[in-house]
N, C-alpha and C positions, 0 to 999 in steps of 0.2 A: 350130540347124541348121549353123552355120559350125564349131562345137566338134566336133559329131558326125562331119562329113567330116573334119575334120583328125584325129580320133582313129582312124577308120577306115583312113586313109592310113597314120598310124603303124602301126597292128595290122598292116596288109597287108606293111609293110616287115619288122617284126618276124617275123611268121609265115612270111615268105618265108625267112629264114634259119633258123628253127626247121624249116622243111620240108626243107630241103637236107640239114641234119645228121641230121635223123630218118630220111631215105631211108637213110644209112649203118648207123644202126641196125637198121632194119627189113630190110634185104638180108641183113645177117650172119645174124640171128635166122631169117630165112626158110630158110637154108641149114643152119645148125649148131645153131638153138635155143639160142645163146650171146648174153648181152648184154655186149656190147663197151664196157665202162664207161671204157675208155681213149680212146673215140673223142674226146672233148670236149678231151684232151689233144693228140690228132692236129692239130685245129683250132687250138689255141694254137701248136704247133709251126710250122704253116703260117704264122700272122700273124708269129711272130718271125723265121722265115727271110725272108719278104717284107721285113720292116723292115732287116735286115742288108743284104739286096740293095740296096734304096732307098739306105741311108747310104752303101754303098759306090760305087754309080753317081752319087750326088751329088758325091761327093769327087773321084771320076776324071774324071767329065763334068760339071763345073757348068753349070748352065743348061739340063740336059736337060729336055725337056717332062714335065710331071706324067704324061700318059697313058701316055707311052714307059716312065716308071718303073714304073707299076701293071701294065702289059704284062709286063715283064721281071719283076716281083715275082711274078706268078701263074705264070708259066712256069718259075718257078724252085721255088716253094713246091709246086706240084701234084707234080712227080716226087720232091721230098724227102719229102713226107707219103706218097705211093704206096709209097716205098721204105721209110719207117718202118713202114707198116701191114703190108706184106709181112713184114717181119723180125719183127714182133710175133706174126704169125700163125704163123710157122715155127718160133720159138724158144718162144713161151709158150703157144699155143693148141693147135697141132697134136699134141703128146705127149698132149694131155689130152681128146682126141677121145672116147674110150670111158670116161672117168674119171667118177664121180658128179658130176651137175649143179653141186654146191656148190663143186668143185675149180678149174673156168675161172672161175667167179664171182669167187671170191677172188683168183685169179690176175688176173684184169682190174683189180679194184681196186689189187693191188700195182703193176701196171704203171702205171696212172694215177699213182699216188705217185711212182714211179722217174721218169716223165718229167717231172713238175713239178720234183722235186729237179734233173734234169739241167739243165732250161731256167734253173733259178734260179742254178745254177753257171756256165753258159754266158753268160747275158744279164743277171745280177744280180737280187736280189729286187725292186729298184724299178721302178714303173711307168715306161714310156717312152711318149713322145708319137710317134704314127705321123701324118706330115705329110698336109696336104690336097692330094691330087694332082689333084683336079677342081676347076672352078669352085665357089665357095661362095655365088655368089649363087642365091636360091631362085626358083621358078617359081610363080605364083599360080594356083590351080584353084578358080574362084569365089572363096571367101574362105579357103581353104586354102592351105598352101605344102609345097612339096616341093623338094629339092635335086637336082641332078643325080647326085649320089653314091647317092641314096636311089633314082632313077629306075633306076640301073645295077643296084642290089640287086635291084628286082622283076623287070628283065628278065632278068637273068642266072640268077636263081633258076627263073624260068618256062622259060627255054630249056633250063636244065640238065635239069628235070624232063620236059619233053617228049622229049628225046634219050634220057634214062635209059629211060623208059617204052617208046620203040621199040626201043632197044636189048634190053631184056628180053623183050619180047614179039614182036618180028618178026626177030630175027637168030639164026643157028645157035647162037652162043655163049649168047644168052639162053635158047634152048631147053634147052641144056645145063645151065645154071644151075638152071633149073625142074626137069630130071629128076634133078640132085643133091639138090634140096630134096626131092623126093619119096622117092626113095629112092637112096641113095650107092651101095648093093652093087649092084642092078642097073643103075646107070648105069655103074659101073666094069664091068661085064660087057659093056656094049655098046660098050665103047670110049672111053668120055669119061674123061679124067684129071681124078678128083675133087679131087686136091690142087691141080691149076693152076686149076680152076673157083673153088675156095675162096678161093685167093691173090688171084686176080684180082678177086674179089668184095670183098675187103678193100681193094684198092687203088682201086677204083671207089668204094668209099665214102669211102676218104681224099682222093680227088680232091675230091668234093662239099665235104668237110670244109676242105680246103686254100682253095678258093675262097670258102667262108662265113667262114673266120677272116681271110682277107686284107680281105673286104668289110665285116665287123664292125668290124675295126681302122680301116678308112677311115672309115666312119661315125662312129663315137665318138672318133677321133684317140686310140686308147689301146691300148697292149698290156701285158699282165702275165703272169707264169708262171701264175696261178690263173685267167685270163680262161675257160678251156675247162671249168672244173668246173661251174659253174651253168649255163652255155648249153648244155654236154653233157647235164645232168640235165633241163633243160626240154625238149630235143629228145627226150630219151627219154621224157619224160611225153607228148610230142606223138604218139610213136609207139604208145605203149600206148593214148592217146586214141583215135587213129584206127583202131586195130586192129594190133597187133605183127605184123610179116611181111607187110603189106599195103601195097603202094607207094602206091596210091590214098590209102589210110588215113593214110599217113604225111604226105602233102601236107595233106589235109583237117585232121589233127589240127594240124599246124604252124599254118595259117592260122586255125584256130579258137583255138588257144592265144594267136597274137599278138593278135587281136581281144578276146578277153576281158581279156587284160593290160591293153592299150591303153585300152578302154573302161571296165574296172573301176578303172585308175589315174585316169582322167580324170574319172569322174564320182563315185568311191567319197568323195573328201573333200568334195563338195558335198553329197551325200546325209547325211553324218555330221557336218556343221559343222565339217569339218577334221579330225575326229578321227582318220580312217582317210584315207589318200591313196594317192600312187603309191608310195611306199615298202613298200606291203603288198600291191601286184599281185603278187609270186610266192606269197604265202600264198593268195590268191585262185585262181591257177592251179591249185594242188594240191587247194584246196578243190573246184573243179569236176571234176577228175580222180577224185577219190574219190567223188564223187556218181555220175559216168557209170560208174564200175567197180561200183558197188553196184547200179546199175539194169541195166547190160549189162556184165558182166566182160569180154567179148571185144572192146569198143571199140565205136565207131560202126559201122564197116564190118565188123567180126568179124575175128577173128585168124585168119591163115591157117593152117591145121593141115594139115601133110601125113600122108597115109595111109602110114605105113610099114609093111611086111610084116615 
């Protein structure tokens, strides 16, 4: 029971990150029917910028508290990633809106490779250590353990998801986003700036990716120019698992994927006599995705499909 509780906590931490990143995928798909495969690299960019700011502040202001370093890292990474996402949308995706579906997909993969290469040139190809900015002592819950930075991940993810849901469902701009998703031509005739809505949607997704990138780096004390690739791929898997284009589906898919990985990695080795273990949890995630898509191709909550005229 103690192992089960620990694995559930680990799964919720992992799933919270997947959910935040998956929301970026699902928002863009909901409006443009575009899979932005460069989204994981935006996350990586945010973590790299955060580390640079932390290193600079530690050099200029030695002894500055860790929580202040984390705060300044976040408020720097968020606008940097938002600007990057808006630039990508303006330069790479906007000219291809009326192109065949394959063109923006290939472009997204190309942008992903370009961003990785730029990050490798700026920050070097070697992995870098991300410092512990919060207390490292763990908190005991029954016989399971969780650290302050892991609690921060769960709380931040929960707060971000609630704010995003409220923004999309209850605000005027959220209504504009849904109108553009349903029919961009009609929304334009109603006075909605379609380009502005799409650009801000990319920026919102990038904001969540920036926060997720900093929190992942804080949790694992590690940044690398390839760190966004697998994480982005898993977040996309989570979005598809829950129902691509569905905000609630992205959250559900992320949490389920995190729990599947954690429980599978924790128990797979015991069930197979050590032959399979945590190294195979990535394979398990995609096997579950394949099974779900065979049974229910639209995902658990169903794909949000706009009725376009």
